C-alpha positions as CSV (number, residue, x, y, z in Angstrom):
1,M,0.7,10.2,-7.0
2,P,-1.2,13.2,-8.2
3,H,-4.9,13.3,-7.7
4,Q,-6.5,12.2,-10.9
5,H,-10.1,11.4,-12.0
6,S,-10.0,8.1,-13.6
7,N,-12.0,5.2,-14.7
8,R,-8.9,3.0,-14.5
9,P,-9.3,-0.5,-13.1
10,L,-7.3,0.1,-10.0
11,G,-9.5,3.1,-9.0
12,A,-12.6,1.1,-9.8
13,F,-11.3,-1.8,-7.6
14,L,-10.5,0.5,-4.7
15,K,-13.9,2.2,-5.1
16,A,-15.6,-1.3,-5.1
17,L,-13.7,-2.2,-1.9
18,H,-15.0,1.0,-0.3
19,K,-18.5,0.3,-1.5
20,E,-18.4,-3.2,0.0
21,K,-17.0,-1.7,3.3
22,I,-13.8,-3.6,2.9
23,K,-11.0,-1.6,4.5
24,C,-7.5,-1.8,3.0
25,I,-4.0,-0.5,3.5
26,L,-1.4,-0.1,0.7
27,I,1.7,-1.9,1.9
28,G,4.8,-3.3,0.4
29,A,7.0,-1.7,-2.2
30,M,4.3,0.6,-3.7
31,A,3.7,2.0,-0.2
32,A,7.4,2.7,0.0
33,V,7.3,4.4,-3.4
34,E,4.4,6.5,-2.2
35,E,6.4,7.4,0.9
36,G,9.3,8.7,-1.3
37,A,11.5,5.6,-1.8
38,P,13.4,5.6,-5.1
39,I,12.6,2.0,-6.0
40,S,10.3,0.5,-8.6
41,T,7.7,-2.2,-8.5
42,I,4.9,-3.3,-10.7
43,D,2.2,-4.5,-8.4
44,Y,0.1,-3.2,-5.6
45,D,0.0,-5.0,-2.3
46,L,-3.3,-4.3,-0.4
47,W,-3.7,-5.5,3.1
48,V,-7.4,-6.2,3.3
49,K,-9.4,-6.3,6.5
50,L,-11.3,-9.4,5.7
51,P,-11.2,-12.9,7.0
52,D,-9.4,-15.2,4.5
53,R,-12.5,-17.3,4.2
54,Q,-14.3,-14.3,2.7
55,Y,-11.7,-13.8,-0.1
56,V,-14.5,-14.8,-2.5
57,R,-15.8,-11.2,-2.1
58,L,-12.6,-10.0,-3.7
59,L,-12.8,-12.5,-6.5
60,T,-16.3,-11.4,-7.2
61,I,-15.2,-7.7,-7.5
62,V,-12.3,-8.6,-9.8
63,H,-14.3,-10.8,-12.0
64,G,-17.2,-8.3,-12.2
65,Q,-14.7,-5.7,-13.4
66,G,-13.3,-7.8,-16.2
67,G,-10.2,-8.8,-14.3
68,T,-8.5,-12.2,-14.1
69,I,-7.9,-14.3,-11.0
70,I,-4.3,-15.5,-11.2
71,A,-4.4,-17.1,-7.7
72,R,-6.7,-16.8,-4.7
73,T,-5.0,-13.6,-3.6
74,L,-3.4,-12.4,-6.9
75,Y,-5.4,-10.6,-9.4
76,E,-4.8,-9.0,-12.8
77,L,-7.1,-6.1,-13.4
78,A,-8.6,-5.4,-16.8
79,D,-5.6,-3.1,-17.8
80,G,-3.0,-5.6,-16.6
81,T,-2.4,-4.0,-13.2
82,H,-1.5,-6.7,-10.6
83,V,-3.0,-6.5,-7.2
84,N,-2.0,-8.8,-4.3
85,A,-4.5,-9.2,-1.5
86,I,-2.7,-9.7,1.7
87,F,-4.5,-11.1,4.8
88,R,-1.6,-11.5,7.2
89,P,1.5,-9.5,6.4
90,D,4.8,-10.3,8.1
91,G,6.1,-8.1,10.9
92,L,3.1,-5.8,11.4
93,R,0.7,-5.2,14.3
94,S,-3.0,-5.6,14.0
95,F,-4.8,-4.1,11.0
96,D,-6.6,-1.6,13.2
97,T,-3.4,-0.5,15.0
98,E,-1.5,0.0,11.7
99,F,-4.6,1.7,10.1
100,E,-4.5,4.4,12.8
101,H,-1.0,5.4,11.8
102,C,-1.4,5.4,8.1
103,R,-1.6,8.6,6.0
104,V,-4.3,8.9,3.4
105,G,-3.2,9.2,-0.2
106,C,-4.8,9.0,-3.6
107,L,-4.5,6.2,-6.2
108,D,-6.3,6.6,-9.4
109,G,-8.7,9.1,-7.9
110,Q,-9.5,7.0,-4.9
111,R,-8.5,7.6,-1.3
112,V,-6.3,4.9,0.2
113,C,-4.5,4.4,3.5
114,I,-0.7,4.1,3.0
115,L,1.5,2.2,5.4
116,P,4.3,4.5,6.8
117,L,7.8,3.8,5.5
118,S,9.0,2.7,8.9
119,R,6.4,0.0,9.0
120,V,7.1,-1.1,5.4
121,I,10.7,-1.6,6.6
122,A,9.5,-3.7,9.6
123,S,7.4,-5.9,7.4
124,K,10.1,-6.4,4.8
125,R,12.7,-7.2,7.5
126,A,10.3,-9.7,9.0
127,S,9.5,-11.4,5.7
128,N,13.2,-12.2,5.3
129,R,12.8,-12.7,1.5
130,D,15.9,-12.0,-0.6
131,K,14.1,-9.4,-2.7
132,D,13.0,-7.6,0.4
133,I,16.3,-7.8,2.2
134,M,18.0,-6.3,-0.9
135,T,15.8,-3.2,-0.8
136,L,16.2,-2.5,3.0
137,P,19.3,-0.3,2.7
138,I,17.5,2.0,0.2
139,L,14.4,2.1,2.3
140,E,16.3,2.8,5.5
141,R,18.3,5.6,3.8
142,T,15.1,7.1,2.5
143,L,13.6,7.0,6.0
144,R,16.6,8.7,7.5
145,M,16.5,11.4,4.8
146,K,12.8,11.9,5.3
147,R,13.1,12.3,9.0
148,R,16.0,14.7,8.6
149,L,14.0,16.8,6.2
150,E,11.0,16.8,8.6
151,R,13.2,17.9,11.6
152,S,14.7,20.6,9.4
153,A,11.2,21.9,8.4
154,R,10.1,21.9,12.1
155,N,13.3,23.8,13.1
156,C,12.7,26.4,10.3
157,S,9.1,26.9,11.4
158,R,10.1,27.5,15.0
159,H,12.7,30.1,14.0
160,R,10.2,32.0,11.9
161,R,7.9,32.6,14.9
């Protein structure tokens, strides 16, 4: 996503997480989209580094920004954007291990860590939900293409030297 200065609710939510020192990683389909996958989704899955029993901190942020609590971990921000707070995603290593391998991107003017496509695939495969299994061929093809392009770019830069 292009860097944009915004007062949109998603940006405000991410900014509030940062202010509260709550680390998060964008995972799920939106992370795959950010990594170049040609799929669509309407919600943001954020893996938060927060014990489940402290989920009330997230509710306080959402409520304070005029959002709606749909469920303990599902929020509708003031503009209708849906955010899922994930505490234990399927098929992933520890938060800190995954965090180390994320790239930093930008959502609504805020920096956010984005789970690499290979790890999105691992999580979707482990979840074994029909909707995730159906997207795996597209995600895997995107990953192969992305790796091929990266290899090609490395080879080109070696030949220029």
